[in-house]
N, C-alpha and C positions, 0 to 999 in steps of 0.2 A: 467405694471407689473400685474395688475388685469386681463387684457386680456390674458396674458401668463398663469396665474394661472387657468383661466377658460378653456383655451385650454387643459391644462393637468388635467382637472377634472377627478375624478374616474368614472369608468364605472357604469352606472345605476343612476347617479346623475340627478335629475330633477331640472333644474334651475328655473322653473316656479312653483315649488311646493308651496302650499299656505303658508307654514311656514317651518322653518328649521327642526322641529321635524318630519314632514312628509317626508322631503327629506332623513333624516337619516333612517327612518323606511323603506322607499321604497328601499333604497340601501342595507340595511341588508336583506330584504326579497328577493331581487334579488340574493343575495349571498347564499341563502339557510337557512337563519335564519328568521323565521316569527316574525314580530315585529309590534306593533300598535303604531301610533304616540303619543298616550297618555302615552305610557310607555317609552318615551325618555325625559330625563332631562339634561339640560345643566349645566356644571360646570363653575364657575367663572374662567376666564383666559384671556389671551391676545386676543384682537380683533383688529379691524381696519386694518391698513396696514400690520402689522406683521401677523395677523391671515389670511390674504389673501395670504401671501407668503409661510408660512410654516404651517404644521399641528399642530398648537399650540392650537387650539380649542379642548375642550374635552366635550364629552357627555357620560352619562351612560344610557344604553338602556336595557330594559327587553326584551329578545328574546329567541326563542327556535328552535331547529332543529325538524324535523318531528318526531312525536311520543315520544319526549323527554320532561322532565320538563323544565321550564324556568330557565335561568341563567341571571345574570347581566353582561353586556359587557361594557368595557371601549373603546370608539370609538374616535380616533383622526380625526380631521376634519379641513379643510381650509374654512374659512368664509370670505366673502366680508365685507367691512366696514359697509354695511347695514345689515349684519347678514345672507346673503344668503349662503347656503352651496355650495362651489365650488368643493369640492372633499373630499373623505374620505381617511385617512391614514390607519394605522394598527388597527386591532380590537383585544382586549384581553379579554379572559373570566375571569372576576374578581372572580367569585364564584365557577364555575366548580363542582357543586354538582350533585350527581347521582340519588338521590331519593326524592328530595323536589323541590317545586316551590318557586322561589323568588318573593316577592311582588314588586309592582311598587316602584322605588327608590325615596326617599325623599332627596333632595340635599340641603345642607346649606354650602355655601362657597366651600371648598374642601372636605367636609365630607358627606358621603352617609349613610343613614339608610334604612334598609329594614327588612322584616320579612320572615321567611321560613315556609312552610306548606307542609304536606303530608297527604293523606287519609282524607282530610277535617279537619285536626288538625294542629294548629300552634305550632311549636317546638322551636322557638327562635327568638330573635331580634339581628341584626348584625349592627355594625358600622364600616365603612371603611374610613380611613383617606388617601386621595390620595396623600398627601405630604410625606408620608412615614416617615422614620427615618433618622436622620443625621448619617453619618459614626461614629461620636463620641459616638453614643449609643452602639457601639460594641468595646469598649476599650479593652475587654479581647480577641478579635480576633487578629490574626496576620495580617500584612499588606496583605499577600497573601489571607487570608481568607476573608478580607474585599473586596478585588478585586473580588474574586469568588462570593461573595454575591451580589455585585453591578451588575456583568454580568448576574447572575441568575435573579435578579430583572428586568434587562433590557429585557431579553428574555421573562419573564412572564407578565410584565406590561408595557413595554416601558419606564420605569422610573428607573434610577439607584438606587434611594432610595426606590423603591418598594412602597408598600402600607402597612398600619397597619390595620389588620382585627381582631377586638375584637368581641367575641361572648357572648351573654347574653341568655343562654339556659333557656327556661321556664320549671320549674319543680314544678307542673305537666304541661303537655302540655295543650293548651287552644283551645276551639272551636271557639272563636272570639278574634281578636286582632286588635287594632287601634293604630297607632303611629303618633306623631306630634312633630315638633321642637318647642322649646320655644325660646323666644328672647334672653335669656341668654346662649344659646348653650346647654342646657340640653334637654333630650328627654323624652317626655311623652309617656307612654305605658299603654294601658288599655287592660288587658287580662281577659276575662270572668268577667268583672266588677271590677277587682282588679287593683288598681292604682299602677304603677311602674314608678319610676323616675330614669333615667340613666344619669350619669355624665360622658360623653365620655372622657373629658380631663383628668380625674382622674381614669378612668376605675373602677368605683364603682357604686353602686346602692344606691341612697339616700333614697328611699322609696320602700317598697315591696321587700326587699332583701330575705325574706323567700321563695319567689316564683321564684328566679332566681339563676342560677349557672353561675358564671363569668368565662370565659375562655379567658384570655388575650393572645394576639399575641406575643409570644416570639420566637426568632430565635435561633436555635442551630447552632453550628459550621458546616460549609460545610465540605464534605469529602476531602480526598487528591485529588491532581490534576487529577489523572487517573480516579478514580471513579466519581468525579464531572464532568469531561469532558464526560465520558460515558453517564451520565444522561442528560447532556446538548445536546449532539448530538442526543440521543434517542428522545428527546423532539422536535426535528426539524421535521415538518410534512413531508418534502420530504425524510427524512432518516428513522425515525421510529424504532420501537422495533425489527421488524423482521430482518432488515438489520444489526442492532447491534448484534443480536444473531449470524448471520453468521460471523461477524468480530471476535467475541469472540470465536466461535467454531474453526475457522481456527487458531487463535492465540494459544489457549490452546492445541489443538491437535498437533501443531508443537512443542510447548514447551514440551509436554509430550513425544513426539518421541525423542527429544534431551535428556531428562532426562533418558529415558529407555535405550538409546544407551550408554550414558556416565556414568550411575550410577555406583558407587563403593560400595563395601560391607561396611556396617555400623559398626564402631568400638565402644568399650565401651566408649572411649573418646568422640566420636560423640554424643553418647547417653547422657553422662553427660552434655555436652555443651547444647544440645537441651532441655533436661528436666530442667537443672539448679538445679538439686537436687543431692547432694553428695550421698544420700541414694540409689540412683538408681544403684550404682555400688557395693553395700555392700552385694549382694547376696539376697536370699529369705528373705522377711520380712513379708510375709503374716501371719496373725493370725486370729483366730475367737474366740470371746467371746461366750462360750456356752450358757450363760444366755440371751444375746441379739441377738445372731446369726449374728453378724456383725464383720468384713466385710465378704462377701461371699467367696466361694472357689476361687482359682486362675483362671484366664482366660485360655481358651484353646489356645495353641500356635501351629499354623499350621506348622510353619517353624522350621526345625531342622538343626543344634542345635539352641536353643533359645539364644538370647543375654542376657547379665547380667540384671536381673530384669524384663525381658519381661514376661508379664502376671501376675507378682507378685504385690500385692497391697501395695503401699507405704503410710504409714499414714502421715497425715499433721497436727498432733495435736500440734506440736511445731513451726509451721510456723509463723514467725513474720509479715507476710503480710495478716493474717486472723484474724479478730476480734475473741478473745477468746470465745468459746462456753461454755455451762454450766459446772461448775466445777464438777468433780467426775463422768463424763460420758465418754464413749469411744470417740476416735477421730471421728469427724463428717464427715471428708473428707478423701478419699484415692485416689491415682492416679496410673496409669500404662500406658502401651502401648502394641500394638501387631502388627505383620505383617500378614495381612489376606491372602495374595496371595503368594503362593510358587514360582510363576513365576515372580513376581515383588517384590523382596525383598527390593527395595528402597521405597515402599509404606508403610507408617506407620499410624496407627490410635492411637491417644492419647485419654485417657479417664480420666475424673474426676468423681468419684462416690460419692454420699452423701447419708446419712441415713435420709429419709424424716421424721422419728420420731423426729429427732433433728433439721432438716433444713426445712423451709417452702419456697415454690416457689411462686413468685408473677409475674404479668405481668404489663407492663406500655406502653401506647401508646406514640409515638413520636410526635414532633411538626409538622411533615410533613406526616409521614406514621403511621397508615392509617388515612384517613379523613372520618368522618362520613357522612351520607347521607345529613345532614343539614349543612355541612361545619365545624362542630365542630372537633377540633383536640385535641390531648392529651397534657399534660404538658411536656412530655419528661424528667421527673425528678423522681428519687426516692424521695418519700415524705420527705420534709424538716421538720421533726418532731423528737425531741430527742428520743421518744419512739420507732421510727422506725430506725433512723440512727445508734443508738448505737448497733443495732443487725445485721446490714448489713454485710455480709461476702463475697458476690460475685455477679456478674452479667454477662450476656452473650446475644448474638444477638438473635433476633426473627426470623420470617419467611420471605417469599417472599414479595415484594412490592404488593400493592393492584392491580396494573395493570396486575400482573402475576397470576390472578386467583380469586382475590377478596375474599380470604379466611377469615373466620369470626374472629372477635376479640371483646371482651368486657373487660373493666378494670374499676375498681372503680365504678361499677354500670352503666357505660356508654357504650352503644352498638355502636361501630364504624362501624363494618361490621357484618351483621347477619350470623348465622351459615349456612354452606353448607352441604347438605346431604352426608354422607359417608366420609367426610373429617377427616383425622387424627387430633385428638384434645387432648389438655391438658387443664384441667379445675382446677380452684380453688374453693373449696366448702366452704359452710358457716361455717363448723366446723374447717376450717383451713387445711383440707386435700387437696391433689391433686389427680386428677383422669386422667387416660389415656384410650382413646378408640375411635372408629369410630362413628361419630355423626349419629344418626338415620335419617330416611327420614322424618324429621319434622323440622319446623322453630321455634318450641316452646323451650324456654330455661327453663329447670327445675328450680323450686324455690330455690333449694339448691345450684345452680351454681351462684357464684358471679363474676367470670371472666373466659374467655376462649381464647385460641388462636389455630387456625387451620392452617394446611399447607399440601397440596397435599392429597394423600391417604397414608396409613401406609407403610413405607419402610420395616418394619419388623413386622410380626404378624404370630402366629401359627407356630413358629420355621422355618419360611422361608422368603426369600427376595421377596418382591413385590407380595403378594398373590392376589392383585387387578389387576395385569397385566397392570400396567401403562407403557407407552412407552416414557414418557418425565419426566425427573427429573431436568429440568432447565438448562439454558445455551446453549441449542442447538436449531437450527431452525428446522421446520418440515422437515422430510425426512433425517436428518443427520444420517449417518450409525453407528456412535459410540457414546457412552456416554463419554463426555469429562472428562478429568482429570483436576480438579480445586480444590481450597480450598472448602471444604464442612463441614457442621456441622449437628448434629442431637442430639435428646434427646430421652431417652427411660425409660420405666419402666421395671425393671428386674423381673425374675421369683421369686426372693427372696424378692420383694417388695421395692427395692432400686431404685434410680434414677441416671442416668448418662448423662453427656454431652460428645459427641464424636466429634473429630476434626481431619482433615488431611489437610496438605498443598496442596496435589495434589492427587486426587483420583476420581474414578468413583463411581456411586451410588451403584453398586453391591458389590464392595470391601468394601465400607463404611458399608453396611449392613452385610457383612461377619464379620467385626470386631465387630459389635454390637452383632451378634449371638455368637461370641467367649466370650462375656461378659455376656451371659445368658439373653439377652434382650427378653422380652415377647411382648412388643408393642413399636415400634419405629416411631418417626416423623422426617422427613427430615426438617431441618431448612434452614437458609440462606446460600448462597454459594458465591464464588468468593473472591479473595484476597482483603483485606480491609474491607469486610463486616462481615466475620465470626470471632468471637473472644470471649474469656472468660477471665475475670479479677477477681482476689481476692482482698479483701479490709480489712484493719484494720482501723476502724473509732473510734475516741474518741475525747474528749475535749482536747484543747491545753494542752500540758505538760503531757498527760496521755498515749501516745504511748510508748510501751516498746522499750528500746534502741535497735537499729539494730546491733550495735557492729562492723560495717564495712561500707565503703563508698557505696552509692547507685550505681547500675549498670543501667545507663539511657536507655540502649537499651531495657530493659524489666521491669524496676522498676521505681516508681515515688512516690513523696510525694507532698502534697499540702493542700490548705484550701478548705473546703466544701463550695461551692458557696451558698449564701442565708442562711447560718447558721453561723453567727459570733461566733468565739471561738471554732469551730470544725475543725478538721484536719483529713486527711486520709493518709494511705500508701497503695500502690497498686502494684501488679505485674501481668504480663500476665500468663496464665496457663502454657505455655511453652515459652522458650526464642524465638523460631523461629516463634511464632504466629504473623502473619503480619497484624492484623487488624489495621485500621487507627484511628487517633485521640486519641491514648492512652495517659493518662487514659481516657476512653471514657464514660462509663455508670455512673460514679459518677458525670459527668457534665450533662448539658442539651443535650438531644439526639434527632436527627431528626427522627430516625426510632424506631419502637417498640422494646422492649427488655424485658428480664426476669431479675429479681433480687432475691437473696436468703437472708433470714434472719434466725438467730439462734433462735430456740424456747426456752422459759424459761422452764427448766426442773429441777427436783430434782437430786442430793441433793443440789447443789449450793455451794457457797463459805463458808468455815468454819466460825463460829461465834468467836468473840474475846474471848480469855481465857488464863489463866496462867498455868493451869495444863496440863499434857501431852495429855490427851484425851478430855479435855474440848472443847466444840464447834465443835468437829469433827463429821461430819454427818455419820451415819451408814445406809446403805441400804441392806447389806447382811443379810440373815437370817430373813428378814421381808416378810410378805405375799404380794409380789409385783404382782404375777400372770401375769407377762409380762413386757415389756419395752415399753415406758419410766417408770421409777420408780414411784410408787404411793405414797410411804411413805419414810420418813427419820426421824431418831431420834437422839437426842444428849442431853447433859445437860450443864448448865452454872451456874455460881454463880449469885445470884440475885443482881441486882443493889441496892446499898445503904442498904444492909441487910447482914451483915457479917455472914458467915457460912451457909447461906441458899442456897441450891442447887435446881435448878428448872429443871424439865424434859421438853423437848421440842419435839413436833412432828410437822413435816410439811407434808401437804397433797396436792396433785395436783388435782384440781377439774376436769381436762380434762381426768383423768384416772379412775374416779369413778362416781357412780350415786346411788341414793337411791334405795334400793331393791324393786322390784315389788311385793314381797310376797313370800310365801313358794314355789311357782312353779318356782321361779327365779333360773336358772341353773348357773348363773355367780357366781364365788367364792367371798367370803367376803374379802375385804381388810382392812376395818376399821369399828369398832362399836363405837358409841358415846353414852355414858350412862350419861344422864343429864336431867335437868328440862324441863317441857313442857310449863311453863308459865313465863312471865316476861315482862319487858318494851321493851326489844329488843329480836330479834331472829336471829339465823343463818339460812339462806336460801340457797337452791341449785336450780338453774334454768339455763338450757341451758349450762351446764358445767362451771358454774360460781358460786362461793361462794359470799355471801354478808351478812352484818349485818345491819339490819334495823328494825324499829318497825312494818312495814307492808310489805306484799309480794311485791317484785320488778316486778313480772309478774304474769299473771293469773295462769300459770302452776307451780309456784314456790312451792317447798316442804319445810316445816318448819322442821328443824332438832332438834335443842335444843334452849332453851330460857334463858335469863339472864337479868342482869342489868348493868348500868354503874358502873365503879369501885368506884365512889364516893357515890353510893346509899347505904343505910343501909344494905340491904340483902347481899351486896358483902362481908361483913365482915365474912360471913360463907363460902365463896367460896374456894374450894380446886383446882379450875381450872379456867382458863380464855382463851379466844380465840380472834383472830383477823384475818383480811384478808389483806395481803400485797398489798400496792398500786402498787408496781412495777410489779408484775407478777400474782397477784390474788391467790397466795398460801394461804391455811389455816394454821395458826400457832396456835397450842394448847399448852398451858403452864400449868403444873400441879405440885402440891406439892408432895414430897415424902411421903410415908405412915407415916413416923415418925414425920412429921411436923404438928403443929396445925395451923388451919386457923384463921386469925384475920384481922383487917383492914390494918396492915402493910404488911402482905403477899399479900393481894389483891392489895395494891398499888405497891408492888414490881413486881408482875406479869404484871400489867398494864404498868409499866414503861418499862419493857423488851419488851412488845409488841410494845410500841410506838417507842422504839429504833430500832426495826426491820422493821419500815416503815408501821405499821398498823394504818391507820386512823380509820378504822372501827374495833371496839373491844368491848368486854363485859366480865363481870365476871359471873361465873356460881355458884350460891349458892348451898351448899350441897356437897355431895361426888361424884361429876361428874368425869368421867374417859374417856380417849381415849384408845381404845383397838384394836391394830393392829390385824387383822384377827379374832377378838373376843376371842383370847386365849392368847394374850400377853399384858403386861402393857405398859405404855408410855415409859419405858426404853427399851422395846423390849425383856423383860424377861417373862417367863411363869407366868400366873396369879396364885396368891395364893388363891384368892377367886373369885368365878364366879359372874358376874353382876346379879343384881336382877331386874326383870322386872318392879317392882313398889315399890318405897321406899319413904316414907313421908319425907319431908324436912322442915327446920325451916321457910322458907319464907311463909308457909301457902298454897303453890300451891298444886295441886292435887297429884303430885309426879313426879318421873323420868320415863323415858322410854329408851329403847335401840334402836337406829337407826342403821340399817345395810346399809353400803355403799359397793356396789359390784363393781367388776372390769368393767370398760367401755372401749370402743374402742377409744383410743387416736388418735389425728390427725396423718395421715401417707400418703402414696401414694398407690393407688390401682386401679384396672380396673373399668371403668364405661362403660355404654352402651353395656354391654356384650351380649345383645340379638340382636344387630345389625348384620345382616348376611353379609358375603362377597358376593357381587353381581357381575354379569358380567359387563364388561366395557360398554356394550350397555345400561346398566341401570344407572350406576353412572356418566358416562362422560357427557351425555346431561344435567343432573341436575346440575353438577358443572360448566358447560359451560354457564348456564343461567346468564344473567345480574341480579344483586341483586335487590330485591324490599323490601322496608321497610313497615312494618305495625305497626303503633303506637297505643299504648293503649289509649283509650279515657280517658279524665280527670274524676276523681270521681265526684259524685254529690256534690254540694256545701254544705259543713258541716264543722264546726270548729273541729269536732271530727274525721273527716275522714283523714286517713294517706295518704300522697301523694306518688306516685310511679314514677320512671323514665320511660320514654317511651322506648319501645323496637322497 
């Protein structure tokens, strides 16, 4: 049997090599992977007779192709009973990183540890368990999904259980790293002299956790059988991506020809069924609030006559599948559809438009796509935190896979793929805004950009389709004569400053762009495509028992309910954007997702829910007639009865710090929204810094501006206070409580105001001695009525402080969506195409000098 095994040894095996490591290194080198014998480590496994018969011996080898960084490879081998390599079986790339070198592997049993480095800097430590996970670990997967996962594992690693690959990213990166196994199975890491102890079995860091970001290996559900099979066939070296593009192009072209020939005219009933909205057949419902300018005018409708509701914006303010947004504000979402091609009236583009002043857009990396240069992947989850989850309203697909262009992505401060010049980009900015534009010819990420996602070049810009003259929009092989009709999606910034998601079940890129131009798109980005991949979902998320009753049975073809994984006690209700949307794994983005995606959250805005009250107008917020000077609202006023003080009415003003800032002086052209007339000295102060209010004895940041000062409600000076203020923990709003002019201040009124602030969720609060006042616009009192007496610039008060002063808060630009990189020129194909075709390279920032006072930064 040994002789037979030797006869069938792999090509390039040296039976008289000095050792088994050299034999493996020589065989890998002969196959095109340069490998040194010292970089080969054997894994404990079957030896003896069994090892000589089958390829049950395993080695981990550090090797690299010509001109490429080193990866770690899992090598199957046949070994003689004496340990001589008789032949090599399959070889699998365990790490497959594009921009970092893997260090020499350290093997302990079936666990491998290594470090990654680039540009002379170490980016992380990785632990790979070759035993993988038991199928029982995927109890929430269906039997089919577990089978898909096992076959994927087999293709990628030769083992049906796959491997478990946990990452311990160094933050900051290090100039020198040493790793070593301990006898107890923990891993010692020394990074620039700092000790780190990793406990792989528990996926935690026992020591030095402040310098490590843990990225556990979690698997998302595989796609449906068709999309999964496409990826598996594409991954076969003999087939590859180009042949798969030919298959898809032929199939989609044939399907579109069938649809074009047999298409029938769409009826109002068809429209109602597809949208799933009764309002779609109720005639025009478009409206525009003149104060907030939302929604925009109706869409242009090229086809005449228009279908019922075509191009008209349908508000979704009462949708039971959308987490309620801020009370007292316009509907945050509207939807519609349009037929962009008069010659193909079966082609429809569906649009969901949102007001970015009310809705924030975020991006998240998947567990598989994209993978960073050092092998780090994303969590594939909307953050499992109550302060995030209770604001989630929707989510939708991201862009192309990394293999189709390596377009840039950063999320949560982690750069997965660096930005490519001239690529169409959506960014998330530090102030919470979103920006749309073509990335400049620079790899530098501006400091105010906290996340970005790129895809192709702009599909819509300067009122035209494809101003960059791109000839490939995905799904077709080189030289294919026609842009195929497939499911496609896109996102755009409109001329009115709104953001929209566009979807069609079967469309070419030019018709998709036409629909976007009909909706007044100013800058559009083509997102993912193909049935199963493109989809948009609405969510209503709440704690158990708090979802509003639906009042009818669920329709499982496009609606769902369930528990939020990883958040006990939280549930969701979800629906597809339209009934006919065919994306897989629904409900998809509320679960763990393999590919990158976008998700939307509702911003905290004024006025908010009414306060409890017994009188008709008590606790009802007023925004009209106040000096808002824009939307979102900067101020809201109301009144309530004081707690535990019969007959006492308190005036209440809420102010949004994101809509205002301290005046820069007399030259400030921004209009005043609020004046605060109050003391300048006290144990506590109200501070404004970076669009945030806070109450503290000292400034929270170097640039913090002191507004007014005061004392705790229990301090003696508080007995003279006619006003008190607090900052709400929930949303950071300033709450100002003030006595009516007819009331006299004493210790009981101070306690009543403090109790009210506490009941409104203000942990930070203080009393303001003397005649302090909040003056909307500088000309109204806290009730929103014209002032009877003007504020005095300096008034002595009983606390002995120097006096009061009037602070002017002027209108600031609140978070929204707007153009970015506006100076980036539209350049010829000969300029942008070679730059985007280049393989990505990563340049990491060096670690800061050793100092306990130095802030650390994530590598780029």
